N, C-alpha and C positions, 0 to 999 in steps of 0.2 A: 382044071382051074376055071375054065369058061363055065362049066356046069355049076361050080360053087358060086361063081359071081352071079349067074342067072338065078340060082336059088335065093341068094341074098337079096337080089332085086325084087323077086316075087314076094319074099317074106316082108320086105319093107313096104311094098304096096299094100299087101294084105293087112299089115299092122296099122297103117295109116287109115285104111278104109274102116277097119273095125273100131278104131279110135273115134272116127267121125260118127259112126253109128251109135257108139256109146254116148257121145256128147248129145246127139240129137234125141236119144231116148231119155237121157236125164232131164233135158229141157222139157220134153213132153210130159214126163212124170210130174213136173212141177205145176202143170196146169190141171192136174187131176186130184188136187188136195181134198176135194169134196168126197172122194172115195175112201181115203184113209189118211190119217195124219202122217204116215211114213212118206207118202207122196208129196205132201205139203213141205216136208223138209227139203226137198229138191228145189222148191221155189225160191228159197233164200239165196241160192247161188245161181239164179237164172242169168243175171248179167255177167257173172264170171264165166259161166258155161258158154254164153253167146260170144264173149270175147275170145274164148278158146276156139270156137268155130271160125271166127274171123282170122285168127292166127293160122289155123289149119288150111285155109283156102290156098295161099300161095304154095304151101308144101304139097298139097294135092295136085296143083297145077304142074309142079316140077315132076311129080310122079306120073304125069300124063292122065290124071283123072280130071278131064276138063269139065265134064258135066257136074261131077261131084264137087269140084272146086267152086263152080258157080253156085251150086246149091248151098255150100257152107257159107259163102259170102252173103247170099240172100237170107239164109236162116239167121246168121248172127246179126246182121243189120236190122232185120225185121223184129227180132226179139228185143233188141236193145231199144229200138224206136218205140215199140209197143209198151215196153216196161217203164222206160224213163221219159218218154215223150208225152205222157198223160199230163193233165193240168198240174202245174207246179207252182210253188210259192217263190217269188223273187227273194234272193238272199238278203236284200236290204232295200230301203226306199219305201215310202208310203204309197201304196197302190190300191188299197181296198176301196177307198171312197170313190176313186175313179172307176174301178171295176164294177162297183155297185151302182154307178150312175148317180152318185150323191155328191154334194158339195163338200167342202173341207170344214164345214162348221158343225159336223155331227157330234163333236165332243172330244174330250181328252183321250189320250192313249195311255196304255198301261203296259207293264212288262212282266213276262213270265221267264224264269230261269229253271230249266230242268237239268238234272245231272245225276248220273250214277256215280256216286262218290268213290267207289271201290273200297271195300271194307278194310284193306290194308294199305291204303294210300299213305305215302310217306311225305306228302306235301300239303298238310292241312292249311298251312299259312297261305298257300297259293289259292286255295278255295275261298278262304275268308277274304283275301284281297280282291278276288273276282267279284264276290258279293258286294263288297264295299265300292268297287268301281262301277258296276252295272246298276246298283241300287234297284233291283227288281221289286215289283209290288208283291209278287208271290213266288215262292220257290218250291218246287217239287223235287224230292230227293229219294234215291234208291241206294241200297247197300249201306244203310245207316247202322253200322256196327256199334258196339259198346263204346269204343274209343271216340267214334264220331258223335255219339250222344253228348259226351262231355265237351268236345270241341265246339259243338253248335250252341252250347250254353253261352258262348261269348257273343252270340248275335241276339240274345234275348232283349237287350235294350232297344234295338231297332225292330226286331221281329217278335213282338210280344205275343202274337197270336200263332199258335202252333199245335200240331198234333204229331207226335213221334210214336210210331208203332213198335211194339215189342219185337225183340230180335229172336226169331225162331231158331236161328243157327248163328254160327260165327260170322256169316255174311251180313246179317242184320236185316232190319225191316225197312219200311218206307216212312217218309215224313213230309209234312206240308208246313212251311213257314210263311207268315204273311205280315206285311205292314198294315194291311187293311183289316178291320175288325171282323171276327167271325159273327155270323148271324146268331142272335140269341134264340131264335126259333128252333134251330136244329143243332144238336151237339155234334162236334167233330168226332169222327169215329175211325176205328181200325177194324179190318176184317181179313178173312182168309189167312190166318196165321201171320199177320203182320205184313202181308204183301199188298194190301189195298188200304188206302186212306182216303177219307172224304171229309170235306169241310165246305160250309156255305159261307161265302164272303159278302160283306156289304161294301160295294164299290160305288161311291158317289150316290148312295141311295138306291142302287140297283143290287139285287141279290144274284149271285152267280155261283154255281157249284164248281168246285175244283176237286178233282180226284187224281190220284197217282196209283199206278199198278206196276208191279214187277212180276213178270211171268217167268216160269221155269224154262229150261232149254227145250227145244223141239223134240219130237219123237226121235229116239225111243224113250225120252224122258217124259215128265208128266204135264207138259204144256197143254195138250188138248184137254186133259181132265180138269186142269185149273181154269181154263176158259169156261168150261161148263159150270164150274163152281161159282164164278164171279158174274155170270150172265144176269142174275137177278139184281145184284148190286149195281151193275152198270145201268140196268133198266130203271133203277130208282132215281137216277139223276134227273134234275129238273130240265126245263126246256132251254135254259141258258147255262152252258157248262164248258169246261175245259178238262180234258183227260190227257195226262202226260205220263210216260213211263218207259222203262226198258222192257219191251215186250219180247226180247229175244226173237223177234220176227220182223221181216222187212214189210214195208207198207203194202206191197202188192200180194203178199201171202194171204192164204185163206184165214190164217190165225188172226192177223191184224184186221182184216175185213170183218171177221166175226166179232171182234171186240167193238169195232166201230158200229156194226149193225145192232149189237146188243145195247149200246149207249144211244143209238139214234144220232150218231155224230158223223162228221166227215173227217177223213184223214188229211192232215196237212202234208202235202207232197213237196219234194224238191229240197229238203233240208240237207241231204247228202249223207255220206258215211259218218257214223257216230262212234262205232266200235272199231278200234284200231289195235290189233294184237301186238303186245309187247314182244312177241317171239319173232316178229319180222323186222328187217332193217327199217330205220326211220323213213328213208326216202321211198320205201316200197309200201309202207302201211296204208296211205290213202288210197292206193290202187286196189287193195284187197279188202279194205274196210267194208262194213255192212251198216246200212241205215236202220238199226234196230231200236233206237230211241225215238219213239213216235209221239206226236202231239195231235190230238183230235179236238175239233171245235164243234159246238152244238148251238143251234139257235142264233141269237144276235151277236155272238162273238165272232168278230172278223179280224183276221190277221193283217197287219200292216207290213210286217217283215218277219222272216225266219232265217236263222243262220246258226252255224256252229261257231264256237269260240275256241281259241287256242287251248291245248290240253293243260290241265292243272293237277297232274300227278295220277290221274285215273286213266284206264285204257278206254274210257268213254269220253267223248268230247262234250262240253257243255252245250246245251241248245237254248238259244235266246229267241223268244217270240215277243214282238211288240204287237199289241192288239187293241181294239176298240170295241165298244158296245154300241150297236146300232139302236136307234130309238125303238121303243117297243111297238110302235105302230108301223114299222118298216114292213113292206110287203114281203111275203115268204120268198118270192122270186129273187129278191135282192141277195138273199143268202146263198144263192147258187153262183157265187162269184167265179173267179177263174182259177180256183184252187180247191183241193180236197175232192172227196168222192161223195 
């Protein structure tokens, strides 16, 4: 009996140690995404893995792995701090003028709403109500299925300027809706089989490019190949632009950073989890959610606030960004505010 108990104790200790090694290896793989897309897939769960390391620390201590327990604690805390402690955007409140060292008379603010509608959303009325309540100047949408194309026609009176891309599958394409007129100099367009839309808006006499992109799932799916396909499209955006979309990639992943680099844009950080799986209990969903709906800013576009809104029938939360346009003569250093990469 004593021998069996001792074997059980040894097996338990060995299992805990192997589990910690597996967690540490998975975290490490996520930092090597430049070597292969398969490794970048690990980066999307970096915070979850770090949290697992933190939870493993007291268990390892109970199992008399004192050094390993301390290592798990340091690893988990360091990874979370490094990943989420980078420059972030406050969820609400005007801060950009202060961060840029400018006064409050820089000009009016505008609003962007981004949402992955979910192709089979059963609450279209909630989405339309959200649009009516928030009154965004421009809306970027993903998963615009055939049924959504019909539903969105109800917004044509307010959002006269629009580009709705063809639906390559039942999931649907992407779309841009705007209260602000499209520039006559550049025709709004779709590309990459309906996953990319671009329009140039005239906002208060200033032209600003707006693009939305819906990337495929990470490796072993086609995400990496799709990023390569849209690189030239992103590079064609003008110096003042906003890119928003469901990238199926977290802001700190190599995928998201590659998109930002191709566009010459900076990623807006700190929005929080936007994808919340329907398969999880409601109280648990925010803890496991992933921040895969990204907004990127370029040039004189400066965010005043960024936040998620309550769900409207999709497994993605709406993202609301209030922004302003800095004067064209603003020095480039001002654009390095306290958010983005």
